[in-house]
N, C-alpha and C positions, 0 to 999 in steps of 0.2 A: 503493500498501499504505499503512495505516496507522501511525501511530508507536507504540511500546510505552506511549508515556507518557498517551495517551488512550484513556478508558474509554466500553465503551459504555454505552446510559442505559436506565433502566429504567420499564416501562410496563405498563399494565394494560388489558385489553379489558373495557370496560361491561358485557359478558355476565357478567361474575365477581361483578356486584355485583345484588343481590334488585330485582325489576322494581319494585317498589312504592316504591323510593328516587328521589327527584325528582335533577334535574340540581345543585341547590346542595348538598343532603346528599353527593351521590355525589363532588364534586370535592372537599369538605371531609374524607371520611374517607379517600380516596384519597391525597391529599396529607399528610395527616396519618399515612400509612403509610409516607411517603419515596419515593414514585413520583415520577418527574419530567415522567411524560407519562401520557396516556390514549387510548386507542382509542375512538372513538363507532362507532354501528354505524348502516348506514339500515335498518330493520327493520319490519312490516307497522302500518298503523294498530294504536294501543293496545295493541303487543306491551308496551311497558314505559314507566314513565314516565321512562327518560332515553334512549330512544330517538329518533334521527332518522327521519323517514319521509317521502314522496314530497310532503306536502304542509307541511313544516317552512318556516316563514316567516322573514322578517327578525327579527323582535323576537325570535324564540326562538335566533336564532343570533348576535344582539347580546347575549342573556343567556350566553349560553356563552362567548363572546369574552371577554364582564366577568369571571366566572367563573375561566376561564383564566388572565387575568391577576391577579386577586384571590387567587387560589392557587398562582400561579406553576407550574402545572402544563399542560405543551403538549398540544396535539391532535395525537397521534402519526401519526397517519392515520384512516382512513374505511373499514370494513369492513360487510358485508352479510351479511344470511342471505335475501337475498331472490333471488340470482343462480344457483343451482344449476339446471343444465339447460338455462338460456335459450340460452346463446351456442353453443350447439351444434345446438339444435334443428332441424330442418328446414322448420319454419312458420316463415315469414319475419316475421310478426306478434311472434311470441315472440321470435325472437332481436331484432327491435328493442326490445321492452320491454327487454332485458337491455343492450341499447346505452344506452337510456333512463337506467336504473340507475346506468350507469357517468356519465353525464352529468351525473346529479345528485350523484352522489360527487363528481365534479371540483368542482362547482359549491360544495359545501359544503367540501370542503378547501382550495379558493380562498378560504372566505369566514373561515374558521376557522384559518388560517395553517398547516395540514398540506401536506407535502410529496408525500403516495402516499396511494393507495386500495387497497385488495383486490378482486378479483375471481375467481371459480372457472369455468374455461372445462369444457368437455365435457358430458354429457347423453344417456347412453348410454340405450335401452329397447330394448322391443321393436320399435320401429320405426326405431331409429338406431344403425346400427353405431358402432363405434369410430373408423374410419376417415371417416365422415360427422360424425360430433361433432367430430374433429381437424381436418375442412376447413372444416366450418361455423364455429366458434370463431375460426380464421384468418380467413377472410374477415369477421366481425364486427369483430373487433379491426383488421383493416386496415383496414376504412371509417372507423374509429375515430381514426386515425393523425393527420390532419389536426388534428382537435380535443383530442387529448393534447398533440401537441407544440406547439400554440398555448398551452394551459394549463400545459406545465411542470411537471405534475404527476405522479409516478412512478404506472403502474399496476401493482401486484404478481401476475400468477397465480400460485393457491396450490394446493398438492399435498393435497386433501384424499381423504378415503377413498371416492371416487368412480369407482374403477378406469382413470382417466385418466392420472395422471402414475405411473406403477409403476418407471418407471427414473428418474434423473437425466439420462439421454441423452435421454427423451423431453421431459423439462420445456427443457433445454437446446436441442434442435433447433427446438421451439415458439418459445422466445423467438428464437432466431437468425432464424428463418423472415421473421418479421415487420420484422426490422433497424430498430427505433426505439429511439431512447437513452432514453427516457420507458416502455418494457416492460420489465419484468424479472420477478425471481420474489420471491413472497413465500412464504420458504420456511418453512414449518412444522417445525420440529427433532421435536417427539414424532411426527408425523404418519407417519414412516418406519419407526420403530424395531420395527415388530410384523414388518417383513419385510427389513430391512436396517439400514444404519449409517446417522447423519447426518452425519458427517464426510465419509463417501466422497460423498455429495451435494454437500455444501458445497464439495469440493475440486473437482468439475466443475462445478458451477453458476458459482462464482468470482465475479467484479465484476458477474454478472447478477444478484445478490443484491440486492435495494433494499430489502425490510422482511424481518422475521423474527419469526415467534411461538414461544413457549415454552411447552412444556409436558412431562409426562415420562410415560413407559410402563413399566408390570413385565410383562416376557414370561414366558409359561408355559413357562419352562424352553430357550427359544431361538427362533430366528427362525422365522416361517410356524408358530407353533403357540398362537398365542392370548396371552392377556393382556388387561390393561387399563389404564385411563390412571391416573395417581395423583398426587400433588405433585410438585412440585420436589425434586430429588434422593432421591427417593423409588424411582426407577425406573432403567431401564438404557440411558438417554441417557449417552452416554461424553463429560460435559462438559469433562473433562481435555484431550480432543479435538478438541471441536466449538468450544471458545473460540479455541484456536490458530487453528483450521482458519479460522474468520472473521475473525482479525486478517489472515491470510496473505491472504484472498479481498478484502481493504480495506474490509472491513465497518465502520462506527461509528455506526449509527443505535440504535435502539430495541431490545431484547429487549421484545418486547410478550408478556406471561403471558397466555393464554388456558386459564382454568380454570374447573370445574365451581362453580355457588353452594353454600357453606354456609349454609344455610340459618338454623340455629340461632345461628350465630356467625359473621356474613361477617366481622367486624373480624378475628378469628384467621387467618381465609385471609390479608386482607390483609396481616397483620403476617407470618406465617411466607411467605410469597409475597415479600413486599420482602427479607426477610432471607436468602431463599436465593438471590434475584438478585444481593445483594453478595458471596455467596459465588461464585456462578456465573462473575460478570462478571468476578474476579480471580484466576479459573483461567489 
């Protein structure tokens, strides 16, 4: 259990930065806003000027390492927009592509000094049931366990709006089934607010939480009535309960904000998000 004197750190996901911005400019503006870490993303080719891709080479990685040191902005983790549906697919080639994404994320994390990555299990569709997606996702990660354990980098499975983790018990049981020190929960606080309470999930997931995404969600009057994502401190996340719950779970890492781009005034988003995280972390 973490000590009360230690504070969690604040990071920003690179998806919150407009796509035309270069790595150099991104590190500069995010550092200036007071963040301590940045989460990079493995995306499709030409997705943005600051995306990692399957073809990113050593020169780019060395440039990022230099920028990380120059701006004192650590690489908090490596996320991806490409994993959706792959691990749970009934098609072996698709599952292998999902595993290759994780391998590449682990490679990038090791090169850039990040201690964790994000992946998304699941992939139900007309041809893949929830049971099949669950079993396929478990099998794919089970097959990767030796590589994950050798890398000593945390692989966080995230709760997203894909119908896969609809209860904290689902997420807990999935992780426990894998029985791997380096496979845990990448818990997204905002993604459960439409239908649940984040502090309940944190209590149940406990020490399984290896990474945390933060955003806020404003309910339309109550749970299961819809709503919309909003900026931090403007929604129904009960931060006064969430932060102590994370303390109790022993979480000491980054709170990584993942918010929509403000095209006209991105610096304002960085500023208010950084300031909101200062307030949240002290709760």
